[in-house]
N, C-alpha and C positions, 0 to 999 in steps of 0.2 A: 399887385400894388398899382394904383392908378396915378397917372401924371397928367396935370392940366397944362396944355401948351397955349401960351398967350398968342393972340391974334387969330387963331383958328376957331376958337370957341367950341372945339370938339375935344373929347377925351379919348385917348387911345389906351387900350389894355396892354400892359407890358407883363411878360411872363415873370412871376416872382422868383426870386432866388430861394432855392429850397433851404439853404443854410440860414438865411435871414428869417425864414418862417419858423423852422423847427427850433433854432437856437436864437431866440429873440434877444435884443439888447438887455431886457430886464433879466432874463435867465442868465445871460452871460455875467452880468454884474453880481447876481446872487452866487454863482459858482466862484467868481473871483474872490468875493468876500469870504466864502467858506474855505477856499484854499488858503487865504491869508490867515484865518484863524488856526488852521492846522499847522501852518508854518510857525506861528507864534507859540504853539504848545511845546513845552520842553520835552515831551515824549517823542517828538517827531525828528529829533536830531539824527538818528540812525536811518531814517527813511528819506532824507532830503537829497541824497546822492546815490547813484547806482552802486551796487556791490561790485567790488574789484576782485579779480581772480586771485590777487596776492593775499587778500584778507580771508577769502573763502574759496579755495580752489575748486571744491566740488559743487559750488552753488549752481553754476550754469549746467551741470550735468543733471541736477534734480529739477530746477526751475527752468522750464522751456520758454516762458514769456515773462521776463523780468519787468518790473515797473517801479518807479520811484517818483517823489514829488517834483524833482527838477524836470522830468519828462512831462509830467502833467502840466506844469507851468508853460513849457515850450509849446505844447499843443494848444493850450488856452490862448497864448499870444499869437498863434499862427506861424511860429518859427519852425515847427516840425509838422511834416505831412504824414498822415492826414490830420488836420485840425478837427476840433470838436464841432459836430453838427447838431448836437442836442445835449440836453442836460443828462439824458440817460448815458451817453458816451462818457461824460465826465464822471458820473457816479460809478460806472463800471470800472474805470481805471483806478479810482480811489479804493474801491473795494478789493480790486486785484492786488493792491499793495499789501493789504492785511491778510488776504488769503495766502499769498506767497510766504508771508512770515509764518503763518500757522502751519503751512506744509513743510517748510524747511526746518523750523525749530521745534523741538519736542515741547509737550505741554508743560512740563515741570521746570522749564528753563526760564531765566530772567527775561530774555529777549521775547519769548512767546507771551509772557505776561505784559510786557510793554506794548506789543502789537495789539493785544486784546483790549487794553485800556484805551489806546488811541482810537481804535475802531469804534468803541462805545461812544467816545466823545464826538466822532464824526457823525454817527447816526443821530445823536441828539441834536446837533446843529442842523443837519439835513432836515430833520422833522420840524424844526422851528422855521426854516425857510420855505418848506413845502409841506404844510400840515395836511393838505388835502390830496397829495399825490403819493403814489407808491412806485417804486422802481424795481425792476426785476433783479433778482439776486444773481450773483456770479458764482458759477460752480468752482469749487476748489480744484486747483490743478493737481492732478494725480502725480505722485512721484514716479520717476523713471523706474521701470522694472530692473531688478538686479540681474546682472548677467548670469546666464545659465552656466552651471559648472561644466568644465570641459569633460567630454565623454571619456570613459575609461578605454584604454586600448583594447581592442578585440583580441581574444586569445588566439594563439597561433593554431591554424587548422591541423588536425591530426593527419599523419601521413596516410595517403591512400593505400589500401591493401593491395598486395601484388595480384595482378590479374592472372587468371588461369590461362594456360596456353590455348590459343584458339583452335577449334576443331579444324582438321585439314579439309581443304576444299575437295570437291569431287575430282578435280583435275590432278591435285597432288596425290590423292588416293590411287588414281589410275596409274600415275607414274611410278608410285611405290610398288604397285602390284607387278608392273612389267620388269622392274629392277630386282625384285625379290629372288627369282631363281638364281641369277648370277651371284647375288650376295650369298645365298645359302650354299651354292656349289663351291664358292671360294672358301667359305668358312667351314665346310663339312670335314675336309681332311684334318684340319687342326683340331676340331672337336673330337674326331675319331681317334687321333693320336692321343689326345688327352685321356680318352676312355681306355685305350689299349695300353697306355704306358705302364700301369701297374702289372700287366700280364707278361711283360718282356723279361722279367727276372726268371732264371731257370727254376724249374720245379724241384722241390726237395726230393732227394733220393730216399726211397723207402728202404729200411734195413732188410737185407736178404740173409737167409740162413746159409751157413757155410756148407757147401756140398763137397764130398770126397773127390779129390782130384784124380781123374782117371789116368792110369798108366798108359802112356803112348805105346809102350812095347807089348802091352797085353798081359804082362805078368808083373807081379810085384816083387821087388827085390827083398829077399829074406833079410830080416833085421838080425844084425849080429848081437849076440848076447855078450855082455861084458862080465860073465860070471867067471870065477877062478877055474872052473873045470875045463873050460875051453882053452885056456892059455897054455898048458903043458903040451897039448896035442899039437898046437901050432909050432911049438919049439921042436918037437920030435920030427915033425914033417920037414922042418928046415934042415935038421941034421941029416936026415936020410937023403935029401936032395943034394946035399953038399958033399 
């Protein structure tokens, strides 16, 4: 933008303000007029103020960049930073309002239908104000991913199998070899006693045949006969001796 300074007769080049160039007063008035038309539409009632957590507690969890008409007006008036620097910025925020509505509300709900109808009205008025311009579309904000389910607790590990006894080291083997004679010598009598214990019982006597007892006098005593014939003789002998 050039400014003529009186008295010097010379013109100095002043660096233009980028906001004034990209967002000209004509464009600003067009955007203000379009915003006023949206406000006057009866379908815009639910979009004129920000969504409160009390009305929709889960809204801020799904919509990461909320936008409403009151915020658009504040940026248009320069009360909120950053203010609009171009018509494209204004159009992007207006379309973001409708994209958030489509993202949060299901297609078959009443609020989704209201947002779609108001968006159609906005695009018609935008085309009337800028018949020869196209504006880049705004990508719909993706809903926040659902939290992953908590992992299931891992099963308890099976008890480790009992380890086999370690093989003796060469040193232990050598010590065991030196101690083995003493150990065997101490244990040998006990083992021997255990083996000989059954043999300590007296051997059974074998039955012997009866042998005739020898007479120490060398002669056998004649056996007396108890027959009746011998009895009178003894009596006679007694009488004679008497």
